[in-house]
mmCIF file of the N, C-alpha and C atoms, coordinates in Angstrom:
data_MODEL
# 
_entry.id   MODEL 
# 
loop_
_atom_site.group_PDB 
_atom_site.id 
_atom_site.type_symbol 
_atom_site.label_atom_id 
_atom_site.label_alt_id 
_atom_site.label_comp_id 
_atom_site.label_asym_id 
_atom_site.label_entity_id 
_atom_site.label_seq_id 
_atom_site.pdbx_PDB_ins_code 
_atom_site.Cartn_x 
_atom_site.Cartn_y 
_atom_site.Cartn_z 
_atom_site.occupancy 
_atom_site.B_iso_or_equiv 
_atom_site.pdbx_formal_charge 
_atom_site.auth_seq_id 
_atom_site.auth_comp_id 
_atom_site.auth_asym_id 
_atom_site.auth_atom_id 
_atom_site.pdbx_PDB_model_num 
ATOM 1   N N  . MET A 1 1  ? 1.940  4.425   8.540   1.00 0.00 ? 1  MET A N  1 
ATOM 2   C CA . MET A 1 1  ? 2.253  3.302   7.193   1.00 0.00 ? 1  MET A CA 1 
ATOM 3   C C  . MET A 1 1  ? 2.548  2.091   8.209   1.00 0.00 ? 1  MET A C  1 
ATOM 4   N N  . GLY A 1 2  ? 1.957  1.048   7.939   1.00 0.00 ? 2  GLY A N  1 
ATOM 5   C CA . GLY A 1 2  ? 2.237  -0.430  8.426   1.00 0.00 ? 2  GLY A CA 1 
ATOM 6   C C  . GLY A 1 2  ? 3.632  -1.081  7.859   1.00 0.00 ? 2  GLY A C  1 
ATOM 7   N N  . GLU A 1 3  ? 3.418  -2.501  8.468   1.00 0.00 ? 3  GLU A N  1 
ATOM 8   C CA . GLU A 1 3  ? 4.819  -3.043  8.142   1.00 0.00 ? 3  GLU A CA 1 
ATOM 9   C C  . GLU A 1 3  ? 4.666  -4.610  8.563   1.00 0.00 ? 3  GLU A C  1 
ATOM 10  N N  . LEU A 1 4  ? 5.131  -5.313  7.648   1.00 0.00 ? 4  LEU A N  1 
ATOM 11  C CA . LEU A 1 4  ? 5.015  -6.729  7.646   1.00 0.00 ? 4  LEU A CA 1 
ATOM 12  C C  . LEU A 1 4  ? 6.056  -7.617  7.308   1.00 0.00 ? 4  LEU A C  1 
ATOM 13  N N  . THR A 1 5  ? 6.155  -8.763  7.497   1.00 0.00 ? 5  THR A N  1 
ATOM 14  C CA . THR A 1 5  ? 7.414  -9.410  7.029   1.00 0.00 ? 5  THR A CA 1 
ATOM 15  C C  . THR A 1 5  ? 6.678  -9.973  5.757   1.00 0.00 ? 5  THR A C  1 
ATOM 16  N N  . VAL A 1 6  ? 7.377  -10.450 4.713   1.00 0.00 ? 6  VAL A N  1 
ATOM 17  C CA . VAL A 1 6  ? 7.007  -11.102 3.849   1.00 0.00 ? 6  VAL A CA 1 
ATOM 18  C C  . VAL A 1 6  ? 6.405  -12.058 4.096   1.00 0.00 ? 6  VAL A C  1 
ATOM 19  N N  . SER A 1 7  ? 6.715  -12.826 4.716   1.00 0.00 ? 7  SER A N  1 
ATOM 20  C CA . SER A 1 7  ? 6.217  -14.567 5.176   1.00 0.00 ? 7  SER A CA 1 
ATOM 21  C C  . SER A 1 7  ? 4.476  -13.951 5.760   1.00 0.00 ? 7  SER A C  1 
ATOM 22  N N  . GLN A 1 8  ? 4.371  -12.792 6.293   1.00 0.00 ? 8  GLN A N  1 
ATOM 23  C CA . GLN A 1 8  ? 3.257  -12.567 6.897   1.00 0.00 ? 8  GLN A CA 1 
ATOM 24  C C  . GLN A 1 8  ? 2.355  -12.278 5.906   1.00 0.00 ? 8  GLN A C  1 
ATOM 25  N N  . ALA A 1 9  ? 2.820  -11.083 4.974   1.00 0.00 ? 9  ALA A N  1 
ATOM 26  C CA . ALA A 1 9  ? 2.375  -10.821 3.763   1.00 0.00 ? 9  ALA A CA 1 
ATOM 27  C C  . ALA A 1 9  ? 1.695  -12.177 3.279   1.00 0.00 ? 9  ALA A C  1 
ATOM 28  N N  . ARG A 1 10 ? 2.443  -12.813 2.980   1.00 0.00 ? 10 ARG A N  1 
ATOM 29  C CA . ARG A 1 10 ? 2.021  -14.109 1.774   1.00 0.00 ? 10 ARG A CA 1 
ATOM 30  C C  . ARG A 1 10 ? 0.939  -15.087 2.709   1.00 0.00 ? 10 ARG A C  1 
ATOM 31  N N  . GLU A 1 11 ? 0.964  -15.120 3.884   1.00 0.00 ? 11 GLU A N  1 
ATOM 32  C CA . GLU A 1 11 ? 0.021  -15.654 4.954   1.00 0.00 ? 11 GLU A CA 1 
ATOM 33  C C  . GLU A 1 11 ? -1.322 -15.303 4.779   1.00 0.00 ? 11 GLU A C  1 
ATOM 34  N N  . ASN A 1 12 ? -1.410 -14.042 4.784   1.00 0.00 ? 12 ASN A N  1 
ATOM 35  C CA . ASN A 1 12 ? -2.639 -12.877 4.370   1.00 0.00 ? 12 ASN A CA 1 
ATOM 36  C C  . ASN A 1 12 ? -2.582 -12.091 3.683   1.00 0.00 ? 12 ASN A C  1 
ATOM 37  N N  . LEU A 1 13 ? -1.903 -12.544 2.432   1.00 0.00 ? 13 LEU A N  1 
ATOM 38  C CA . LEU A 1 13 ? -2.559 -11.630 1.168   1.00 0.00 ? 13 LEU A CA 1 
ATOM 39  C C  . LEU A 1 13 ? -3.683 -10.773 0.790   1.00 0.00 ? 13 LEU A C  1 
ATOM 40  N N  . ALA A 1 14 ? -4.673 -11.733 0.974   1.00 0.00 ? 14 ALA A N  1 
ATOM 41  C CA . ALA A 1 14 ? -6.483 -11.277 0.773   1.00 0.00 ? 14 ALA A CA 1 
ATOM 42  C C  . ALA A 1 14 ? -6.545 -10.126 1.856   1.00 0.00 ? 14 ALA A C  1 
ATOM 43  N N  . GLU A 1 15 ? -6.246 -10.201 2.831   1.00 0.00 ? 15 GLU A N  1 
ATOM 44  C CA . GLU A 1 15 ? -6.763 -9.444  3.906   1.00 0.00 ? 15 GLU A CA 1 
ATOM 45  C C  . GLU A 1 15 ? -5.718 -8.739  4.029   1.00 0.00 ? 15 GLU A C  1 
ATOM 46  N N  . LEU A 1 16 ? -4.622 -8.230  3.495   1.00 0.00 ? 16 LEU A N  1 
ATOM 47  C CA . LEU A 1 16 ? -3.552 -7.421  3.150   1.00 0.00 ? 16 LEU A CA 1 
ATOM 48  C C  . LEU A 1 16 ? -4.107 -6.636  2.222   1.00 0.00 ? 16 LEU A C  1 
ATOM 49  N N  . ILE A 1 17 ? -4.389 -6.830  1.251   1.00 0.00 ? 17 ILE A N  1 
ATOM 50  C CA . ILE A 1 17 ? -4.908 -5.835  0.121   1.00 0.00 ? 17 ILE A CA 1 
ATOM 51  C C  . ILE A 1 17 ? -6.244 -5.541  0.307   1.00 0.00 ? 17 ILE A C  1 
ATOM 52  N N  . ASP A 1 18 ? -7.029 -6.131  1.037   1.00 0.00 ? 18 ASP A N  1 
ATOM 53  C CA . ASP A 1 18 ? -8.546 -5.553  1.665   1.00 0.00 ? 18 ASP A CA 1 
ATOM 54  C C  . ASP A 1 18 ? -8.257 -4.294  2.749   1.00 0.00 ? 18 ASP A C  1 
ATOM 55  N N  . SER A 1 19 ? -7.086 -4.564  3.111   1.00 0.00 ? 19 SER A N  1 
ATOM 56  C CA . SER A 1 19 ? -6.862 -3.760  4.387   1.00 0.00 ? 19 SER A CA 1 
ATOM 57  C C  . SER A 1 19 ? -6.407 -2.225  4.196   1.00 0.00 ? 19 SER A C  1 
ATOM 58  N N  . THR A 1 20 ? -5.269 -2.386  2.676   1.00 0.00 ? 20 THR A N  1 
ATOM 59  C CA . THR A 1 20 ? -4.669 -1.285  2.262   1.00 0.00 ? 20 THR A CA 1 
ATOM 60  C C  . THR A 1 20 ? -5.671 -0.710  1.435   1.00 0.00 ? 20 THR A C  1 
ATOM 61  N N  . GLN A 1 21 ? -6.838 -1.227  0.683   1.00 0.00 ? 21 GLN A N  1 
ATOM 62  C CA . GLN A 1 21 ? -7.506 -0.789  -0.038  1.00 0.00 ? 21 GLN A CA 1 
ATOM 63  C C  . GLN A 1 21 ? -8.692 0.046   0.949   1.00 0.00 ? 21 GLN A C  1 
ATOM 64  N N  . ARG A 1 22 ? -8.964 -0.243  1.920   1.00 0.00 ? 22 ARG A N  1 
ATOM 65  C CA . ARG A 1 22 ? -9.990 0.251   3.015   1.00 0.00 ? 22 ARG A CA 1 
ATOM 66  C C  . ARG A 1 22 ? -9.324 1.656   3.612   1.00 0.00 ? 22 ARG A C  1 
ATOM 67  N N  . SER A 1 23 ? -7.890 1.317   4.025   1.00 0.00 ? 23 SER A N  1 
ATOM 68  C CA . SER A 1 23 ? -7.418 2.769   4.525   1.00 0.00 ? 23 SER A CA 1 
ATOM 69  C C  . SER A 1 23 ? -6.419 3.423   3.908   1.00 0.00 ? 23 SER A C  1 
ATOM 70  N N  . GLY A 1 24 ? -6.071 2.861   2.999   1.00 0.00 ? 24 GLY A N  1 
ATOM 71  C CA . GLY A 1 24 ? -5.188 3.690   2.071   1.00 0.00 ? 24 GLY A CA 1 
ATOM 72  C C  . GLY A 1 24 ? -3.928 3.975   2.311   1.00 0.00 ? 24 GLY A C  1 
ATOM 73  N N  . GLU A 1 25 ? -3.187 3.276   3.278   1.00 0.00 ? 25 GLU A N  1 
ATOM 74  C CA . GLU A 1 25 ? -1.878 3.395   3.908   1.00 0.00 ? 25 GLU A CA 1 
ATOM 75  C C  . GLU A 1 25 ? -1.265 2.119   3.390   1.00 0.00 ? 25 GLU A C  1 
ATOM 76  N N  . PRO A 1 26 ? -0.417 2.787   2.782   1.00 0.00 ? 26 PRO A N  1 
ATOM 77  C CA . PRO A 1 26 ? 0.294  1.682   2.156   1.00 0.00 ? 26 PRO A CA 1 
ATOM 78  C C  . PRO A 1 26 ? 1.022  0.578   3.402   1.00 0.00 ? 26 PRO A C  1 
ATOM 79  N N  . VAL A 1 27 ? 1.610  -0.442  3.078   1.00 0.00 ? 27 VAL A N  1 
ATOM 80  C CA . VAL A 1 27 ? 2.572  -1.112  3.865   1.00 0.00 ? 27 VAL A CA 1 
ATOM 81  C C  . VAL A 1 27 ? 3.508  -1.749  3.347   1.00 0.00 ? 27 VAL A C  1 
ATOM 82  N N  . VAL A 1 28 ? 4.647  -1.408  4.430   1.00 0.00 ? 28 VAL A N  1 
ATOM 83  C CA . VAL A 1 28 ? 6.122  -2.052  4.117   1.00 0.00 ? 28 VAL A CA 1 
ATOM 84  C C  . VAL A 1 28 ? 6.376  -3.519  4.171   1.00 0.00 ? 28 VAL A C  1 
ATOM 85  N N  . LEU A 1 29 ? 6.761  -4.209  3.154   1.00 0.00 ? 29 LEU A N  1 
ATOM 86  C CA . LEU A 1 29 ? 6.995  -5.835  3.321   1.00 0.00 ? 29 LEU A CA 1 
ATOM 87  C C  . LEU A 1 29 ? 8.562  -5.750  3.835   1.00 0.00 ? 29 LEU A C  1 
ATOM 88  N N  . THR A 1 30 ? 8.730  -6.726  4.623   1.00 0.00 ? 30 THR A N  1 
ATOM 89  C CA . THR A 1 30 ? 10.201 -6.655  5.079   1.00 0.00 ? 30 THR A CA 1 
ATOM 90  C C  . THR A 1 30 ? 10.786 -7.993  5.036   1.00 0.00 ? 30 THR A C  1 
ATOM 91  N N  . ARG A 1 31 ? 12.142 -8.299  4.562   1.00 0.00 ? 31 ARG A N  1 
ATOM 92  C CA . ARG A 1 31 ? 12.864 -9.589  4.805   1.00 0.00 ? 31 ARG A CA 1 
ATOM 93  C C  . ARG A 1 31 ? 14.145 -9.402  5.203   1.00 0.00 ? 31 ARG A C  1 
ATOM 94  N N  . HIS A 1 32 ? 14.214 -10.181 6.493   1.00 0.00 ? 32 HIS A N  1 
ATOM 95  C CA . HIS A 1 32 ? 15.271 -10.309 7.447   1.00 0.00 ? 32 HIS A CA 1 
ATOM 96  C C  . HIS A 1 32 ? 15.430 -8.734  8.194   1.00 0.00 ? 32 HIS A C  1 
ATOM 97  N N  . GLY A 1 33 ? 14.323 -8.224  7.995   1.00 0.00 ? 33 GLY A N  1 
ATOM 98  C CA . GLY A 1 33 ? 14.373 -6.413  8.990   1.00 0.00 ? 33 GLY A CA 1 
ATOM 99  C C  . GLY A 1 33 ? 14.645 -5.439  8.130   1.00 0.00 ? 33 GLY A C  1 
ATOM 100 N N  . ARG A 1 34 ? 14.577 -5.561  6.696   1.00 0.00 ? 34 ARG A N  1 
ATOM 101 C CA . ARG A 1 34 ? 15.204 -4.753  5.758   1.00 0.00 ? 34 ARG A CA 1 
ATOM 102 C C  . ARG A 1 34 ? 13.497 -4.398  4.834   1.00 0.00 ? 34 ARG A C  1 
ATOM 103 N N  . PRO A 1 35 ? 13.632 -3.409  4.572   1.00 0.00 ? 35 PRO A N  1 
ATOM 104 C CA . PRO A 1 35 ? 12.257 -3.241  3.811   1.00 0.00 ? 35 PRO A CA 1 
ATOM 105 C C  . PRO A 1 35 ? 12.418 -3.264  2.472   1.00 0.00 ? 35 PRO A C  1 
ATOM 106 N N  . VAL A 1 36 ? 11.687 -4.253  1.532   1.00 0.00 ? 36 VAL A N  1 
ATOM 107 C CA . VAL A 1 36 ? 11.880 -4.836  0.448   1.00 0.00 ? 36 VAL A CA 1 
ATOM 108 C C  . VAL A 1 36 ? 11.070 -4.317  -0.666  1.00 0.00 ? 36 VAL A C  1 
ATOM 109 N N  . ALA A 1 37 ? 9.511  -3.975  -0.249  1.00 0.00 ? 37 ALA A N  1 
ATOM 110 C CA . ALA A 1 37 ? 8.464  -4.149  -1.398  1.00 0.00 ? 37 ALA A CA 1 
ATOM 111 C C  . ALA A 1 37 ? 7.508  -3.187  -0.164  1.00 0.00 ? 37 ALA A C  1 
ATOM 112 N N  . VAL A 1 38 ? 6.872  -2.681  -0.999  1.00 0.00 ? 38 VAL A N  1 
ATOM 113 C CA . VAL A 1 38 ? 5.406  -1.706  -0.405  1.00 0.00 ? 38 VAL A CA 1 
ATOM 114 C C  . VAL A 1 38 ? 4.149  -2.347  -1.060  1.00 0.00 ? 38 VAL A C  1 
ATOM 115 N N  . VAL A 1 39 ? 3.424  -2.347  -0.278  1.00 0.00 ? 39 VAL A N  1 
ATOM 116 C CA . VAL A 1 39 ? 1.844  -2.706  -1.098  1.00 0.00 ? 39 VAL A CA 1 
ATOM 117 C C  . VAL A 1 39 ? 1.201  -1.260  -0.523  1.00 0.00 ? 39 VAL A C  1 
ATOM 118 N N  . LEU A 1 40 ? 0.247  -0.485  -1.730  1.00 0.00 ? 40 LEU A N  1 
ATOM 119 C CA . LEU A 1 40 ? -0.442 0.367   -1.874  1.00 0.00 ? 40 LEU A CA 1 
ATOM 120 C C  . LEU A 1 40 ? -1.666 0.228   -2.636  1.00 0.00 ? 40 LEU A C  1 
ATOM 121 N N  . ASP A 1 41 ? -2.461 1.127   -2.355  1.00 0.00 ? 41 ASP A N  1 
ATOM 122 C CA . ASP A 1 41 ? -3.649 1.204   -3.288  1.00 0.00 ? 41 ASP A CA 1 
ATOM 123 C C  . ASP A 1 41 ? -3.250 1.407   -4.496  1.00 0.00 ? 41 ASP A C  1 
ATOM 124 N N  . HIS A 1 42 ? -4.302 1.289   -5.597  1.00 0.00 ? 42 HIS A N  1 
ATOM 125 C CA . HIS A 1 42 ? -3.592 1.519   -6.718  1.00 0.00 ? 42 HIS A CA 1 
ATOM 126 C C  . HIS A 1 42 ? -3.842 2.332   -7.279  1.00 0.00 ? 42 HIS A C  1 
ATOM 127 N N  . ALA A 1 43 ? -5.074 3.451   -6.984  1.00 0.00 ? 43 ALA A N  1 
ATOM 128 C CA . ALA A 1 43 ? -5.101 5.099   -7.196  1.00 0.00 ? 43 ALA A CA 1 
ATOM 129 C C  . ALA A 1 43 ? -3.952 5.896   -6.640  1.00 0.00 ? 43 ALA A C  1 
ATOM 130 N N  . HIS A 1 44 ? -3.485 5.448   -5.156  1.00 0.00 ? 44 HIS A N  1 
ATOM 131 C CA . HIS A 1 44 ? -2.446 5.824   -4.832  1.00 0.00 ? 44 HIS A CA 1 
ATOM 132 C C  . HIS A 1 44 ? -0.967 5.722   -5.625  1.00 0.00 ? 44 HIS A C  1 
ATOM 133 N N  . PHE A 1 45 ? -0.684 4.712   -6.089  1.00 0.00 ? 45 PHE A N  1 
ATOM 134 C CA . PHE A 1 45 ? 0.187  4.280   -7.002  1.00 0.00 ? 45 PHE A CA 1 
ATOM 135 C C  . PHE A 1 45 ? 0.275  5.119   -8.402  1.00 0.00 ? 45 PHE A C  1 
ATOM 136 N N  . GLU A 1 46 ? -1.038 5.157   -8.649  1.00 0.00 ? 46 GLU A N  1 
ATOM 137 C CA . GLU A 1 46 ? -1.335 5.936   -9.955  1.00 0.00 ? 46 GLU A CA 1 
ATOM 138 C C  . GLU A 1 46 ? -0.495 7.636   -10.069 1.00 0.00 ? 46 GLU A C  1 
ATOM 139 N N  . GLN A 1 47 ? -1.448 8.026   -8.769  1.00 0.00 ? 47 GLN A N  1 
ATOM 140 C CA . GLN A 1 47 ? -1.111 9.443   -8.169  1.00 0.00 ? 47 GLN A CA 1 
ATOM 141 C C  . GLN A 1 47 ? 0.393  9.473   -8.243  1.00 0.00 ? 47 GLN A C  1 
ATOM 142 N N  . LEU A 1 48 ? 1.264  8.585   -7.785  1.00 0.00 ? 48 LEU A N  1 
ATOM 143 C CA . LEU A 1 48 ? 2.829  8.528   -7.045  1.00 0.00 ? 48 LEU A CA 1 
ATOM 144 C C  . LEU A 1 48 ? 3.289  8.759   -8.829  1.00 0.00 ? 48 LEU A C  1 
ATOM 145 N N  . VAL A 1 49 ? 2.921  7.612   -9.547  1.00 0.00 ? 49 VAL A N  1 
ATOM 146 C CA . VAL A 1 49 ? 3.352  7.586   -11.252 1.00 0.00 ? 49 VAL A CA 1 
ATOM 147 C C  . VAL A 1 49 ? 3.017  9.159   -12.126 1.00 0.00 ? 49 VAL A C  1 
ATOM 148 N N  . ALA A 1 50 ? 2.123  9.706   -11.904 1.00 0.00 ? 50 ALA A N  1 
ATOM 149 C CA . ALA A 1 50 ? 1.927  10.915  -12.373 1.00 0.00 ? 50 ALA A CA 1 
ATOM 150 C C  . ALA A 1 50 ? 2.587  12.069  -11.540 1.00 0.00 ? 50 ALA A C  1 
ATOM 151 N N  . ALA A 1 51 ? 2.744  11.897  -10.331 1.00 0.00 ? 51 ALA A N  1 
ATOM 152 C CA . ALA A 1 51 ? 4.001  13.209  -10.212 1.00 0.00 ? 51 ALA A CA 1 
ATOM 153 C C  . ALA A 1 51 ? 5.258  12.729  -10.474 1.00 0.00 ? 51 ALA A C  1 
ATOM 154 N N  . ALA A 1 52 ? 5.889  11.595  -10.632 1.00 0.00 ? 52 ALA A N  1 
ATOM 155 C CA . ALA A 1 52 ? 6.961  11.448  -10.958 1.00 0.00 ? 52 ALA A CA 1 
ATOM 156 C C  . ALA A 1 52 ? 7.179  11.630  -12.379 1.00 0.00 ? 52 ALA A C  1 
ATOM 157 N N  . ASP A 1 53 ? 6.128  11.372  -13.287 1.00 0.00 ? 53 ASP A N  1 
ATOM 158 C CA . ASP A 1 53 ? 6.077  11.801  -14.811 1.00 0.00 ? 53 ASP A CA 1 
ATOM 159 C C  . ASP A 1 53 ? 6.305  13.514  -14.838 1.00 0.00 ? 53 ASP A C  1 
ATOM 160 N N  . GLU A 1 54 ? 5.456  14.237  -13.794 1.00 0.00 ? 54 GLU A N  1 
ATOM 161 C CA . GLU A 1 54 ? 5.603  15.736  -13.885 1.00 0.00 ? 54 GLU A CA 1 
ATOM 162 C C  . GLU A 1 54 ? 6.878  16.079  -13.329 1.00 0.00 ? 54 GLU A C  1 
ATOM 163 N N  . ALA A 1 55 ? 7.413  15.547  -12.473 1.00 0.00 ? 55 ALA A N  1 
ATOM 164 C CA . ALA A 1 55 ? 8.906  15.723  -12.167 1.00 0.00 ? 55 ALA A CA 1 
ATOM 165 C C  . ALA A 1 55 ? 9.703  15.870  -12.902 1.00 0.00 ? 55 ALA A C  1 
ATOM 166 N N  . SER A 1 56 ? 9.715  14.543  -13.657 1.00 0.00 ? 56 SER A N  1 
ATOM 167 C CA . SER A 1 56 ? 10.478 14.419  -14.891 1.00 0.00 ? 56 SER A CA 1 
ATOM 168 C C  . SER A 1 56 ? 10.541 15.493  -16.060 1.00 0.00 ? 56 SER A C  1 
ATOM 169 N N  . ASP A 1 57 ? 9.268  15.608  -16.258 1.00 0.00 ? 57 ASP A N  1 
ATOM 170 C CA . ASP A 1 57 ? 9.278  16.864  -17.067 1.00 0.00 ? 57 ASP A CA 1 
ATOM 171 C C  . ASP A 1 57 ? 9.543  17.996  -16.868 1.00 0.00 ? 57 ASP A C  1 
ATOM 172 N N  . ARG A 1 58 ? 9.166  18.575  -15.791 1.00 0.00 ? 58 ARG A N  1 
ATOM 173 C CA . ARG A 1 58 ? 10.052 19.581  -15.444 1.00 0.00 ? 58 ARG A CA 1 
ATOM 174 C C  . ARG A 1 58 ? 11.476 19.472  -15.306 1.00 0.00 ? 58 ARG A C  1 
ATOM 175 N N  . LYS A 1 59 ? 11.993 18.467  -14.872 1.00 0.00 ? 59 LYS A N  1 
ATOM 176 C CA . LYS A 1 59 ? 13.442 18.387  -14.944 1.00 0.00 ? 59 LYS A CA 1 
ATOM 177 C C  . LYS A 1 59 ? 13.955 18.529  -16.083 1.00 0.00 ? 59 LYS A C  1 
ATOM 178 N N  . ALA A 1 60 ? 13.312 17.894  -17.279 1.00 0.00 ? 60 ALA A N  1 
ATOM 179 C CA . ALA A 1 60 ? 13.619 18.073  -18.724 1.00 0.00 ? 60 ALA A CA 1 
ATOM 180 C C  . ALA A 1 60 ? 13.606 19.410  -19.146 1.00 0.00 ? 60 ALA A C  1 
ATOM 181 N N  . LEU A 1 61 ? 12.135 20.180  -18.914 1.00 0.00 ? 61 LEU A N  1 
ATOM 182 C CA . LEU A 1 61 ? 12.248 21.707  -19.124 1.00 0.00 ? 61 LEU A CA 1 
ATOM 183 C C  . LEU A 1 61 ? 13.401 22.193  -18.687 1.00 0.00 ? 61 LEU A C  1 
ATOM 184 N N  . ALA A 1 62 ? 13.544 22.322  -17.496 1.00 0.00 ? 62 ALA A N  1 
ATOM 185 C CA . ALA A 1 62 ? 15.078 23.166  -17.032 1.00 0.00 ? 62 ALA A CA 1 
ATOM 186 C C  . ALA A 1 62 ? 16.149 22.775  -17.630 1.00 0.00 ? 62 ALA A C  1 
ATOM 187 N N  . GLN A 1 63 ? 16.557 21.504  -17.937 1.00 0.00 ? 63 GLN A N  1 
ATOM 188 C CA . GLN A 1 63 ? 17.764 21.108  -18.605 1.00 0.00 ? 63 GLN A CA 1 
ATOM 189 C C  . GLN A 1 63 ? 17.817 21.728  -19.805 1.00 0.00 ? 63 GLN A C  1 
ATOM 190 N N  . ALA A 1 64 ? 16.677 21.418  -20.673 1.00 0.00 ? 64 ALA A N  1 
ATOM 191 C CA . ALA A 1 64 ? 16.448 22.269  -22.039 1.00 0.00 ? 64 ALA A CA 1 
ATOM 192 C C  . ALA A 1 64 ? 17.105 23.675  -21.994 1.00 0.00 ? 64 ALA A C  1 
ATOM 193 N N  . ARG A 1 65 ? 16.302 24.249  -20.785 1.00 0.00 ? 65 ARG A N  1 
ATOM 194 C CA . ARG A 1 65 ? 16.018 25.923  -20.870 1.00 0.00 ? 65 ARG A CA 1 
ATOM 195 C C  . ARG A 1 65 ? 17.839 26.159  -20.546 1.00 0.00 ? 65 ARG A C  1 
ATOM 196 N N  . ALA A 1 66 ? 18.187 25.256  -19.578 1.00 0.00 ? 66 ALA A N  1 
ATOM 197 C CA . ALA A 1 66 ? 19.830 25.645  -19.452 1.00 0.00 ? 66 ALA A CA 1 
ATOM 198 C C  . ALA A 1 66 ? 20.582 25.092  -20.682 1.00 0.00 ? 66 ALA A C  1 
ATOM 199 N N  . ASP A 1 67 ? 20.041 24.017  -21.490 1.00 0.00 ? 67 ASP A N  1 
ATOM 200 C CA . ASP A 1 67 ? 20.892 23.747  -22.387 1.00 0.00 ? 67 ASP A CA 1 
ATOM 201 C C  . ASP A 1 67 ? 20.783 25.080  -23.608 1.00 0.00 ? 67 ASP A C  1 
ATOM 202 N N  . GLY A 1 68 ? 20.099 25.583  -23.737 1.00 0.00 ? 68 GLY A N  1 
ATOM 203 C CA . GLY A 1 68 ? 19.733 26.645  -24.721 1.00 0.00 ? 68 GLY A CA 1 
ATOM 204 C C  . GLY A 1 68 ? 18.846 25.810  -26.136 1.00 0.00 ? 68 GLY A C  1 
ATOM 205 N N  . ASP A 1 69 ? 18.495 24.846  -25.589 1.00 0.00 ? 69 ASP A N  1 
ATOM 206 C CA . ASP A 1 69 ? 17.713 24.188  -26.760 1.00 0.00 ? 69 ASP A CA 1 
ATOM 207 C C  . ASP A 1 69 ? 15.999 24.500  -26.555 1.00 0.00 ? 69 ASP A C  1 
ATOM 208 N N  . THR A 1 70 ? 16.105 25.611  -26.815 1.00 0.00 ? 70 THR A N  1 
ATOM 209 C CA . THR A 1 70 ? 14.393 26.051  -26.884 1.00 0.00 ? 70 THR A CA 1 
ATOM 210 C C  . THR A 1 70 ? 14.386 27.085  -28.488 1.00 0.00 ? 70 THR A C  1 
ATOM 211 N N  . VAL A 1 71 ? 13.437 27.106  -28.739 1.00 0.00 ? 71 VAL A N  1 
ATOM 212 C CA . VAL A 1 71 ? 12.729 27.630  -29.985 1.00 0.00 ? 71 VAL A CA 1 
ATOM 213 C C  . VAL A 1 71 ? 11.842 28.660  -29.571 1.00 0.00 ? 71 VAL A C  1 
ATOM 214 N N  . PRO A 1 72 ? 11.764 29.975  -30.139 1.00 0.00 ? 72 PRO A N  1 
ATOM 215 C CA . PRO A 1 72 ? 11.200 30.955  -29.972 1.00 0.00 ? 72 PRO A CA 1 
ATOM 216 C C  . PRO A 1 72 ? 9.718  30.358  -30.189 1.00 0.00 ? 72 PRO A C  1 
ATOM 217 N N  . TRP A 1 73 ? 8.622  30.939  -29.723 1.00 0.00 ? 73 TRP A N  1 
ATOM 218 C CA . TRP A 1 73 ? 7.201  30.768  -29.837 1.00 0.00 ? 73 TRP A CA 1 
ATOM 219 C C  . TRP A 1 73 ? 6.934  31.034  -31.498 1.00 0.00 ? 73 TRP A C  1 
ATOM 220 N N  . GLU A 1 74 ? 7.268  32.120  -31.193 1.00 0.00 ? 74 GLU A N  1 
ATOM 221 C CA . GLU A 1 74 ? 6.993  32.685  -33.048 1.00 0.00 ? 74 GLU A CA 1 
ATOM 222 C C  . GLU A 1 74 ? 7.769  32.086  -34.024 1.00 0.00 ? 74 GLU A C  1 
ATOM 223 N N  . GLN A 1 75 ? 8.921  31.637  -33.523 1.00 0.00 ? 75 GLN A N  1 
ATOM 224 C CA . GLN A 1 75 ? 9.508  30.789  -34.736 1.00 0.00 ? 75 GLN A CA 1 
ATOM 225 C C  . GLN A 1 75 ? 8.585  29.452  -34.883 1.00 0.00 ? 75 GLN A C  1 
ATOM 226 N N  . VAL A 1 76 ? 7.916  28.826  -33.448 1.00 0.00 ? 76 VAL A N  1 
ATOM 227 C CA . VAL A 1 76 ? 7.320  27.592  -33.888 1.00 0.00 ? 76 VAL A CA 1 
ATOM 228 C C  . VAL A 1 76 ? 6.030  27.794  -34.874 1.00 0.00 ? 76 VAL A C  1 
ATOM 229 N N  . LYS A 1 77 ? 5.321  29.119  -34.328 1.00 0.00 ? 77 LYS A N  1 
ATOM 230 C CA . LYS A 1 77 ? 4.052  29.253  -35.315 1.00 0.00 ? 77 LYS A CA 1 
ATOM 231 C C  . LYS A 1 77 ? 4.470  29.536  -36.233 1.00 0.00 ? 77 LYS A C  1 
ATOM 232 N N  . ALA A 1 78 ? 5.865  30.153  -36.846 1.00 0.00 ? 78 ALA A N  1 
ATOM 233 C CA . ALA A 1 78 ? 5.776  30.309  -38.507 1.00 0.00 ? 78 ALA A CA 1 
ATOM 234 C C  . ALA A 1 78 ? 6.321  29.266  -39.216 1.00 0.00 ? 78 ALA A C  1 
ATOM 235 N N  . ASP A 1 79 ? 6.867  27.990  -37.959 1.00 0.00 ? 79 ASP A N  1 
ATOM 236 C CA . ASP A 1 79 ? 7.538  26.729  -38.648 1.00 0.00 ? 79 ASP A CA 1 
ATOM 237 C C  . ASP A 1 79 ? 6.052  25.977  -39.110 1.00 0.00 ? 79 ASP A C  1 
ATOM 238 N N  . LEU A 1 80 ? 5.064  26.208  -38.228 1.00 0.00 ? 80 LEU A N  1 
ATOM 239 C CA . LEU A 1 80 ? 3.823  25.423  -38.766 1.00 0.00 ? 80 LEU A CA 1 
ATOM 240 C C  . LEU A 1 80 ? 2.949  26.075  -39.579 1.00 0.00 ? 80 LEU A C  1 
ATOM 241 N N  . GLY A 1 81 ? 3.150  27.423  -40.096 1.00 0.00 ? 81 GLY A N  1 
ATOM 242 C CA . GLY A 1 81 ? 2.593  27.962  -40.944 1.00 0.00 ? 81 GLY A CA 1 
ATOM 243 C C  . GLY A 1 81 ? 1.116  28.420  -40.188 1.00 0.00 ? 81 GLY A C  1 
ATOM 244 N N  . LEU A 1 82 ? 1.311  28.649  -38.910 1.00 0.00 ? 82 LEU A N  1 
ATOM 245 C CA . LEU A 1 82 ? 0.096  29.546  -38.187 1.00 0.00 ? 82 LEU A CA 1 
ATOM 246 C C  . LEU A 1 82 ? 0.571  30.833  -38.335 1.00 0.00 ? 82 LEU A C  1 
ATOM 247 N N  . LEU A 1 83 ? 1.147  31.541  -38.816 1.00 0.00 ? 83 LEU A N  1 
ATOM 248 C CA . LEU A 1 83 ? 1.069  33.345  -38.896 1.00 0.00 ? 83 LEU A CA 1 
ATOM 249 C C  . LEU A 1 83 ? 0.524  33.781  -39.890 1.00 0.00 ? 83 LEU A C  1 
# 
């Protein structure tokens, strides 16, 4: 993973985008030596969003199970008139 200052990124934005798309490697942007943003390929971004959504869904499912907020499958089918 590369690293650039925000000023360097601003001066070479088109090149930064092209490089990120070609390599698929994210680039960390820093300001005063601290990371402030990341530039990454859009496909990689979509993968990260999908993974975060899936993790959130799993967490919600685990919490619902722990809370006892579940409905038996047979009851769902009966409620929907599928039996």
